N, C-alpha and C positions, 0 to 999 in steps of 0.2 A: 298590189291583186285585186283590190275589191274593184277598182276600173277594169282591167282585163277581164275579170268575171262577170260584170254588166255588159260590157262590149260583145264578148264572145257570146252570152246569152241573148242579147239584142239580135247580132248576126244570126244565130241560130232561129230563132222564133221569125225572124223577117223574111230572110231570103235562104235559108237553109244551110248555112256555114258548117252545121253539124254533119254534112255530107263528108267534108274534107277534115274537120276538127270536131272531134265528138263533145260538146258540152260539158257532157258528167264530168271526163276527165279535168277539166279546167276547174270545174266546181269542187271536185274532189281536193285538187290541189290547193284551193283558194280555202275550203274548210280546214285543211291540216297547216296553212299558214298563219290561219288568225292566233294573237297569241293571249286573248282573253274573251268574256263573254260579250263586252260592249262591240268588241269588232266583229264576233259571229253575228250580232244582231245586224250591224251594219252590211255585213256582205250580204245576208239574206235578204234585207229591206232591198238593197240595189238590185240583187238578182231578180227577185220577185216584179219589181216596179219595170225591170228591163225587159222582162218576160211578158208581161200585160203589154207594154209598150210596143214591143216587136211583133206580136200578134195582132193589135190595131194597125201598124204601120203594115204589114203584110197582107191582112185582108183589105187594105185602101191600094196597095199595087194591085192585087186580085181584080178589085172592084174597076181600076182605069185599065189597068192593062191585060187582063184577062182573054177577052175576045182577040187580041192582035197577038197574044202569044200563042193561042191555039192555031192561030194559019202562019206561026213562024215554021222557018226550016226544020228546027230541031225535032219539034213535034210533029212533023211531017214524016219524019224518018222513023220516030217511036211510033206513030199511030195514031191518027186523029180519030180512030174508031174508039180506040183505048181510052180518051181524052173523053169522048163523048158518053162512053160506058160509065167511069166514075164520074162525070157531071149528073148522069142521070140516076145514078145511084146516091148520090148527095142530094139531089132534089128529092128525092123518094123519102130517104131518110128525113129530112126536115120538113116534109110535106108540104114541097113544091115553091118553098123558099129556103134560100140560104140565109139564115140567121146567126149561123154560128161562126164566128169568125175562124177559130181554128180550122174547122173543115171545109171551108170555102173561100179559102184563100186565093186560091189561082182559076177559081171556074169564071169570074168576071159575074158573080151574083150578087 
């Protein structure tokens, strides 16, 4: 269960698997499955490390592929104006530079 909780957390914070499989559900299941305190500490540690790694990986993906993602067909259908509005808001929010991995993951900044 520890491995599943870690992988779901990593997937949710990296590429948004949470849209399909809510991570909270898996985490509650993992919390209910732990038999004792050391196992609970292990689950907590694994999930925390997976979340931090997932955010960093997602940020790196956004830095590398963000501009190309903006030009993709799916963003074209959803509206590049909405993408640009979101990017402008994030830039304004972080004063011209995207330094927060969690908020600037897909902007390419």
